[in-house]
DOGUMI-759732 format. One record per residue: residue number from 1; x, y, z of N, C-alpha, C, CB in turn. Coordinates in steps of 0.05 Angstrom, whole numbers, padded with zeros to 5 digits. Glycine has a CB too. Layout:
BEGIN
num|npx|npy|npz|capx|capy|capz|cpx|cpy|cpz|cbpx|cbpy|cbpz
NUM|X|Y|Z|X|Y|Z|X|Y|Z|X|Y|Z
...
! end
This chain:
BEGIN
num|npx|npy|npz|capx|capy|capz|cpx|cpy|cpz|cbpx|cbpy|cbpz
1|00351|-00021|-00456|00334|-00043|-00438|00310|-00042|-00436|00339|-00044|-00414
2|00295|-00057|-00442|00273|-00055|-00444|00256|-00073|-00410|00268|-00067|-00477
3|00232|-00074|-00419|00226|-00088|-00384|00225|-00117|-00389|00190|-00078|-00366
4|00234|-00124|-00362|00228|-00153|-00361|00218|-00181|-00374|00219|-00152|-00348
5|00224|-00203|-00378|00208|-00201|-00388|00184|-00226|-00379|00218|-00197|-00412
6|00200|-00232|-00353|00183|-00255|-00336|00158|-00241|-00323|00203|-00269|-00309
7|00137|-00257|-00324|00118|-00255|-00321|00097|-00250|-00298|00118|-00268|-00330
8|00090|-00227|-00298|00070|-00225|-00266|00045|-00239|-00261|00058|-00196|-00259
9|00049|-00260|-00233|00023|-00264|-00231|-00008|-00250|-00235|00025|-00268|-00213
10|-00029|-00244|-00241|-00048|-00217|-00231|-00051|-00223|-00216|-00072|-00205|-00240
11|-00055|-00241|-00199|-00062|-00230|-00167|-00039|-00214|-00151|-00067|-00258|-00146
12|-00022|-00225|-00162|00001|-00203|-00150|00004|-00179|-00163|00029|-00212|-00151
13|00004|-00187|-00182|-00002|-00152|-00198|-00015|-00138|-00191|-00012|-00147|-00224
14|-00041|-00149|-00176|-00041|-00122|-00164|-00059|-00118|-00128|-00059|-00103|-00191
15|-00029|-00129|-00116|-00029|-00136|-00095|-00006|-00103|-00089|-00021|-00171|-00090
16|00012|-00107|-00110|00032|-00084|-00117|00026|-00077|-00129|00054|-00083|-00122
17|00007|-00070|-00145|-00010|-00043|-00149|-00022|-00018|-00123|-00036|-00055|-00162
18|-00036|-00038|-00098|-00042|-00028|-00078|-00014|-00015|-00064|-00056|-00049|-00064
19|00011|-00038|-00064|00027|-00036|-00047|00050|-00007|-00069|00040|-00072|-00038
20|00036|00008|-00085|00044|00022|-00091|00028|00053|-00073|00044|00015|-00119
21|00009|00047|-00076|-00013|00074|-00064|-00015|00075|-00024|-00056|00065|-00081
22|-00010|00043|-00020|-00002|00046|00010|00018|00064|00010|00007|00020|00024
23|00036|00053|-00004|00068|00064|00001|00067|00096|00009|00090|00061|-00030
24|00067|00111|-00020|00052|00136|-00017|00044|00150|00001|00037|00137|-00025
25|00021|00132|00013|00004|00154|00039|00022|00149|00058|-00031|00146|00053
26|00033|00132|00060|00054|00123|00092|00084|00151|00085|00075|00071|00089
27|00086|00147|00069|00117|00172|00055|00107|00204|00063|00120|00173|00007
28|00078|00211|00056|00067|00236|00057|00069|00245|00080|00042|00237|00051
29|00061|00216|00098|00056|00231|00139|00091|00222|00148|00019|00203|00171
30|00111|00209|00131|00133|00210|00161|00159|00201|00125|00124|00170|00205
31|00161|00223|00110|00183|00227|00098|00207|00225|00092|00185|00235|00098
32|00218|00221|00126|00245|00222|00125|00251|00192|00129|00257|00241|00146
33|00236|00179|00141|00243|00146|00162|00238|00118|00135|00207|00139|00200
34|00250|00110|00129|00253|00084|00117|00227|00072|00110|00267|00065|00135
35|00211|00072|00087|00184|00062|00079|00182|00043|00061|00169|00081|00070
36|00182|00011|00077|00188|-00017|00061|00155|-00032|00064|00220|-00040|00079
37|00150|-00048|00049|00127|-00054|00043|00139|-00077|00026|00109|-00030|00030
38|00122|-00107|00035|00129|-00124|-00001|00110|-00145|00000|00167|-00143|-00008
39|00098|-00163|-00015|00088|-00183|-00026|00099|-00202|-00032|00079|-00180|-00039
40|00086|-00218|-00034|00095|-00257|-00040|00065|-00258|-00046|00109|-00284|-00005
41|00072|-00297|-00066|00060|-00305|-00087|00058|-00331|-00063|00074|-00304|-00120
42|00027|-00333|-00047|00026|-00336|-00022|00022|-00375|-00032|-00002|-00313|-00004
43|00023|-00379|-00062|00013|-00402|-00070|00044|-00421|-00064|-00002|-00400|-00104
44|00069|-00403|-00069|00084|-00415|-00078|00104|-00421|-00043|00097|-00398|-00107
45|00116|-00450|-00048|00126|-00463|-00033|00161|-00443|-00019|00127|-00492|-00051
46|00175|-00431|-00010|00196|-00421|-00015|00219|-00434|-00008|00196|-00402|-00007
47|00210|-00454|00005|00228|-00468|00022|00234|-00492|00010|00218|-00473|00049
48|00235|-00488|-00025|00245|-00506|-00053|00260|-00487|-00049|00229|-00514|-00086
49|00279|-00464|-00058|00298|-00446|-00061|00315|-00453|-00049|00294|-00423|-00056
50|00341|-00457|-00051|00362|-00460|-00035|00386|-00448|-00049|00366|-00486|-00028
51|00387|-00424|-00076|00397|-00419|-00080|00392|-00397|-00097|00405|-00434|-00081
52|00411|-00374|-00105|00409|-00343|-00121|00421|-00335|-00129|00405|-00323|-00115
53|00414|-00314|-00149|00442|-00311|-00169|00430|-00267|-00163|00438|-00336|-00219
54|00451|-00263|-00174|00435|-00228|-00178|00436|-00218|-00211|00457|-00199|-00156
55|00426|-00210|-00231|00415|-00199|-00248|00429|-00180|-00247|00391|-00197|-00249
56|00437|-00162|-00266|00448|-00135|-00272|00415|-00123|-00274|00471|-00133|-00304
57|00433|-00091|-00257|00392|-00075|-00263|00391|-00061|-00286|00378|-00048|-00237
58|00357|-00064|-00275|00342|-00055|-00310|00333|-00033|-00308|00315|-00071|-00322
59|00328|-00022|-00318|00311|00003|-00331|00274|-00020|-00328|00329|00014|-00377
60|00246|-00003|-00310|00227|-00025|-00312|00189|-00001|-00323|00229|-00047|-00268
61|00205|00026|-00336|00199|00046|-00335|00190|00050|-00314|00189|00053|-00351
62|00159|00071|-00309|00150|00082|-00285|00171|00097|-00264|00137|00058|-00271
63|00190|00120|-00278|00205|00127|-00273|00240|00108|-00264|00189|00138|-00259
64|00241|00089|-00263|00269|00071|-00261|00280|00083|-00266|00277|00050|-00272
65|00305|00090|-00252|00327|00101|-00270|00338|00089|-00296|00349|00104|-00255
66|00362|00095|-00305|00381|00084|-00322|00416|00065|-00305|00388|00116|-00340
67|00409|00046|-00298|00429|00032|-00289|00456|00056|-00290|00431|00002|-00308
68|00458|00058|-00326|00487|00070|-00329|00489|00094|-00329|00499|00065|-00350
69|00469|00114|-00305|00469|00126|-00303|00479|00126|-00267|00450|00133|-00318
70|00479|00099|-00253|00475|00098|-00220|00519|00100|-00223|00451|00055|-00200
71|00532|00116|-00200|00548|00104|-00203|00564|00078|-00188|00556|00120|-00207
72|00592|00074|-00189|00598|00045|-00196|00591|00049|-00162|00632|00032|-00212
73|00605|00056|-00147|00596|00054|-00121|00576|00045|-00105|00595|00069|-00116
74|00542|00057|-00128|00525|00048|-00113|00512|00019|-00122|00509|00069|-00112
75|00523|00021|-00136|00510|-00007|-00149|00525|-00029|-00141|00509|-00008|-00182
76|00543|-00018|-00133|00558|-00041|-00113|00552|-00050|-00085|00583|-00034|-00109
77|00544|-00027|-00070|00533|-00026|-00044|00506|-00041|-00054|00530|00006|-00029
78|00496|-00041|-00073|00472|-00055|-00070|00473|-00086|-00074|00454|-00044|-00088
79|00497|-00089|-00100|00506|-00120|-00103|00511|-00136|-00077|00534|-00121|-00118
80|00530|-00118|-00054|00537|-00136|-00040|00522|-00135|-00009|00566|-00135|-00041
81|00512|-00111|-00009|00481|-00110|00019|00460|-00131|-00002|00458|-00061|00027
82|00446|-00139|-00021|00432|-00169|-00030|00454|-00184|-00021|00424|-00176|-00065
83|00480|-00197|-00027|00481|-00222|-00023|00492|-00217|00007|00498|-00238|-00045
84|00504|-00209|00023|00502|-00202|00047|00480|-00212|00059|00503|-00179|00048
85|00455|-00206|00057|00428|-00205|00068|00416|-00245|00056|00407|-00170|00050
86|00427|-00242|00021|00408|-00279|00027|00429|-00293|00042|00401|-00304|-00010
87|00461|-00290|00038|00472|-00306|00057|00465|-00310|00082|00491|-00301|00058
88|00456|-00296|00087|00452|-00296|00121|00428|-00309|00129|00449|-00267|00134
89|00414|-00308|00102|00382|-00331|00114|00388|-00362|00101|00342|-00318|00094
90|00417|-00368|00089|00423|-00388|00080|00419|-00396|00064|00422|-00398|00086
91|00423|-00378|00047|00429|-00385|00016|00452|-00382|-00004|00413|-00374|00004
92|00454|-00392|-00024|00479|-00403|-00031|00481|-00386|-00066|00477|-00443|-00030
93|00507|-00370|-00052|00512|-00360|-00094|00508|-00381|-00117|00548|-00350|-00103
94|00505|-00381|-00138|00503|-00403|-00157|00496|-00389|-00187|00480|-00424|-00146
95|00513|-00406|-00203|00520|-00397|-00232|00486|-00407|-00231|00549|-00414|-00256
96|00485|-00422|-00230|00452|-00434|-00225|00427|-00440|-00223|00446|-00436|-00220
97|00412|-00417|-00208|00404|-00414|-00200|00364|-00419|-00188|00419|-00404|-00207
98|00371|-00414|-00171|00340|-00428|-00172|00317|-00396|-00170|00334|-00456|-00135
99|00329|-00374|-00156|00317|-00349|-00159|00326|-00332|-00169|00312|-00340|-00144
100|00326|-00320|-00190|00336|-00298|-00201|00329|-00272|-00173|00320|-00294|-00234
101|00348|-00250|-00172|00337|-00228|-00156|00354|-00212|-00177|00343|-00225|-00119
102|00334|-00178|-00190|00329|-00168|-00203|00329|-00135|-00189|00310|-00183|-00213
103|00345|-00116|-00183|00331|-00096|-00178|00320|-00070|-00181|00334|-00096|-00170
104|00318|-00048|-00181|00309|-00024|-00206|00314|-00004|-00171|00262|-00026|-00231
105|00320|00019|-00188|00323|00049|-00176|00305|00064|-00174|00337|00065|-00187
106|00293|00080|-00163|00278|00103|-00181|00281|00119|-00174|00254|00106|-00187
107|00294|00146|-00182|00295|00179|-00174|00262|00195|-00179|00322|00198|-00199
108|00254|00205|-00151|00224|00221|-00158|00230|00233|-00127|00186|00198|-00166
109|00219|00260|-00157|00208|00295|-00143|00183|00293|-00133|00205|00325|-00167
110|00174|00289|-00105|00155|00297|-00093|00151|00307|-00079|00146|00288|-00088
111|00130|00325|-00069|00107|00346|-00061|00094|00348|-00040|00089|00346|-00076
112|00100|00356|-00025|00080|00356|00008|00076|00389|00021|00102|00335|00038
113|00052|00378|00019|00034|00413|00034|00036|00403|00073|-00021|00416|00019
114|00050|00446|00073|00061|00447|00095|00043|00466|00110|00088|00453|00093
115|00035|00466|00130|00012|00496|00140|00031|00497|00154|-00022|00497|00156
116|00032|00541|00166|00050|00536|00185|00022|00561|00197|00090|00542|00179
117|00018|00556|00224|-00007|00573|00229|00007|00593|00259|-00041|00547|00237
118|-00009|00614|00252|00017|00638|00268|-00021|00647|00283|00046|00676|00236
119|-00016|00662|00304|-00042|00687|00317|-00036|00681|00337|-00078|00687|00313
120|-00059|00689|00358|-00065|00699|00391|-00092|00696|00399|-00058|00731|00396
121|-00100|00693|00420|-00113|00698|00432|-00121|00718|00447|-00110|00688|00438
122|-00139|00739|00446|-00150|00766|00461|-00180|00758|00475|-00154|00794|00435
123|-00180|00777|00502|-00208|00778|00524|-00202|00766|00544|-00235|00765|00516
124|-00222|00744|00553|-00217|00743|00576|-00202|00710|00581|-00245|00752|00592
125|-00184|00706|00592|-00168|00687|00592|-00186|00658|00597|-00145|00695|00613
126|-00205|00660|00612|-00222|00642|00629|-00239|00630|00618|-00235|00652|00647
127|-00254|00648|00587|-00271|00636|00584|-00275|00637|00537|-00296|00653|00610
128|-00267|00621|00533|-00265|00613|00501|-00283|00609|00480|-00257|00593|00499
129|-00312|00620|00495|-00336|00628|00466|-00320|00644|00453|-00368|00647|00472
130|-00346|00664|00434|-00342|00670|00413|-00346|00700|00422|-00357|00656|00393
131|-00353|00701|00447|-00357|00735|00459|-00350|00743|00479|-00380|00746|00464
132|-00337|00720|00504|-00310|00747|00500|-00284|00738|00503|-00310|00772|00522
133|-00291|00719|00484|-00243|00721|00482|-00262|00717|00439|-00204|00663|00509
134|-00223|00726|00430|-00232|00719|00409|-00206|00710|00397|-00248|00737|00397
135|-00211|00692|00373|-00172|00691|00361|-00175|00699|00336|-00153|00657|00358
136|-00153|00713|00327|-00135|00716|00310|-00110|00713|00292|-00133|00724|00313
137|-00109|00710|00271|-00094|00698|00266|-00088|00689|00235|-00097|00683|00281
138|-00068|00666|00229|-00066|00654|00205|-00058|00635|00196|-00060|00662|00195
139|-00056|00623|00170|-00042|00599|00163|-00034|00609|00121|-00069|00566|00172
140|-00010|00589|00135|00006|00592|00118|00013|00570|00099|00025|00599|00130
141|-00003|00557|00083|-00001|00539|00070|00024|00531|00034|-00029|00541|00069
142|00052|00520|00037|00071|00520|00030|00079|00490|00022|00083|00533|00047
143|00077|00488|-00013|00085|00471|-00024|00110|00460|-00028|00078|00476|-00039
144|00126|00441|-00011|00147|00435|-00002|00162|00406|-00023|00140|00431|00029
145|00186|00410|-00042|00197|00396|-00055|00212|00382|-00041|00207|00407|-00071
146|00213|00359|-00044|00240|00333|-00036|00247|00307|-00045|00239|00324|-00010
147|00266|00302|-00052|00275|00270|-00076|00271|00248|-00061|00312|00265|-00087
148|00255|00226|-00078|00247|00208|-00059|00261|00182|-00074|00214|00207|-00053
149|00286|00167|-00061|00293|00161|-00076|00290|00130|-00051|00316|00178|-00090
150|00277|00101|-00088|00276|00079|-00080|00287|00050|-00093|00253|00081|-00076
151|00289|00033|-00074|00292|00009|-00085|00275|-00014|-00091|00304|00001|-00075
152|00269|-00022|-00105|00259|-00049|-00113|00268|-00069|-00111|00255|-00051|-00131
153|00265|-00096|-00103|00277|-00122|-00114|00256|-00145|-00111|00305|-00131|-00100
154|00257|-00153|-00130|00249|-00184|-00151|00257|-00212|-00153|00257|-00180|-00176
155|00245|-00216|-00124|00253|-00254|-00125|00247|-00263|-00148|00237|-00276|-00104
156|00257|-00283|-00173|00239|-00290|-00203|00244|-00317|-00202|00250|-00275|-00237
157|00229|-00345|-00202|00219|-00368|-00206|00247|-00368|-00224|00186|-00372|-00217
158|00264|-00369|-00223|00281|-00381|-00248|00272|-00404|-00277|00300|-00396|-00232
159|00259|-00427|-00255|00251|-00447|-00275|00224|-00425|-00290|00240|-00482|-00259
160|00208|-00418|-00279|00191|-00414|-00287|00185|-00394|-00293|00181|-00422|-00280
161|00204|-00371|-00294|00216|-00354|-00299|00173|-00325|-00283|00235|-00360|-00342
162|00178|-00333|-00268|00157|-00310|-00253|00169|-00303|-00231|00127|-00319|-00245
163|00148|-00285|-00223|00163|-00265|-00192|00151|-00278|-00177|00157|-00230|-00184
164|00159|-00278|-00154|00150|-00295|-00132|00142|-00284|-00116|00165|-00308|-00121
165|00163|-00269|-00104|00166|-00232|-00082|00178|-00218|-00093|00182|-00227|-00050
166|00175|-00190|-00083|00184|-00166|-00084|00170|-00152|-00058|00178|-00152|-00113
167|00199|-00133|-00052|00205|-00127|-00031|00216|-00087|-00047|00231|-00154|-00016
168|00201|-00066|-00031|00209|-00042|-00049|00203|-00019|-00006|00174|-00034|-00093
169|00228|-00010|-00018|00246|00000|00011|00244|00041|-00007|00298|-00024|00015
170|00225|00050|00018|00228|00082|00001|00242|00107|00022|00191|00096|-00009
171|00260|00119|00012|00263|00146|00030|00278|00171|00023|00274|00139|00054
172|00267|00184|00031|00287|00222|00034|00312|00220|00019|00302|00234|00073
173|00320|00234|-00003|00352|00225|00004|00358|00254|-00019|00366|00181|-00009
174|00376|00261|-00005|00396|00287|-00013|00405|00279|-00044|00427|00290|00010
175|00391|00299|-00067|00397|00290|-00097|00412|00299|-00108|00381|00291|-00113
176|00435|00324|-00076|00457|00325|-00091|00489|00315|-00086|00456|00348|-00095
177|00477|00295|-00072|00496|00275|-00060|00500|00242|-00062|00492|00280|-00035
178|00530|00237|-00080|00533|00220|-00094|00544|00192|-00084|00544|00232|-00111
179|00557|00201|-00056|00559|00165|-00041|00527|00161|-00027|00591|00163|-00005
180|00513|00138|-00025|00496|00139|-00010|00497|00100|-00009|00468|00160|-00023
181|00514|00100|00000|00510|00069|00011|00511|00061|00039|00529|00052|-00001
182|00510|00085|00048|00497|00076|00082|00462|00066|00082|00499|00111|00107
183|00455|00088|00056|00426|00085|00054|00412|00067|00041|00417|00103|00045
184|00436|00057|00027|00437|00034|00016|00437|00016|00035|00456|00031|-00002
185|00449|00007|00054|00451|-00013|00072|00435|-00018|00097|00471|-00012|00079
186|00416|00005|00089|00395|00005|00109|00369|-00002|00099|00392|00030|00120
187|00371|00009|00089|00338|00008|00064|00346|-00020|00060|00335|00031|00024
188|00371|-00039|00058|00359|-00065|00040|00359|-00087|00066|00384|-00077|00009
189|00369|-00082|00090|00373|-00091|00120|00339|-00090|00115|00392|-00067|00150
190|00324|-00067|00120|00294|-00058|00130|00274|-00093|00108|00283|-00008|00111
191|00287|-00089|00077|00279|-00100|00063|00275|-00134|00060|00290|-00089|00050
192|00295|-00139|00075|00303|-00177|00074|00290|-00179|00102|00347|-00192|00074
193|00288|-00158|00129|00285|-00161|00152|00253|-00169|00145|00294|-00137|00170
194|00232|-00168|00117|00216|-00170|00122|00205|-00195|00104|00208|-00148|00124
195|00237|-00198|00094|00229|-00220|00085|00229|-00253|00101|00242|-00218|00063
196|00213|-00259|00108|00223|-00285|00128|00217|-00329|00120|00201|-00274|00161
197|00225|-00329|00100|00244|-00344|00092|00260|-00357|00087|00247|-00345|00091
198|00264|-00388|00089|00290|-00390|00088|00292|-00422|00076|00305|-00384|00118
199|00314|-00431|00070|00318|-00462|00058|00312|-00478|00068|00338|-00471|00054
200|00296|-00496|00055|00285|-00530|00070|00321|-00542|00070|00254|-00559|00041
201|00329|-00550|00109|00361|-00566|00109|00344|-00594|00105|00385|-00565|00146
! end
């Protein structure tokens, strides 16, 4: 499969590129929690959308993985949790939706520098200058690799075939673990928590 055919507004693409950099910076300092960033087209009236549907996962380059390599359980977990979030917000699933939801999965190997310092202070315990006392020790810098899993969720206007909203959730994962349904539930919940729109009544 190739990349999706829908067009990204230039202004929104610049924001999404900035999101990727911003996410990487946050994740470097705190890679154990879920990091979520979202953005949307400010010119769109989201209240006009009332129905949705989910397209099959795709590869979009830039490290996204082949959906065929994902376990059926994890794919079903993504579908069911997206449906749960959209239904709770008042949207109705339809075969002819106002918005298509397309999701991608990325698995990346990341590196983090970690510094371990050891040492002691000798001399006058009440004087911290360089004459009566001195510090000795060393710092050990190591590179630690970890696996980062990302869920990228796009909302695409079905009429204009244009991306209108995107949410990205990233989390450190255990690459040897097969069932990620709990991480999927939490990540999608965090992503849609930041989706602040609902259909007009």
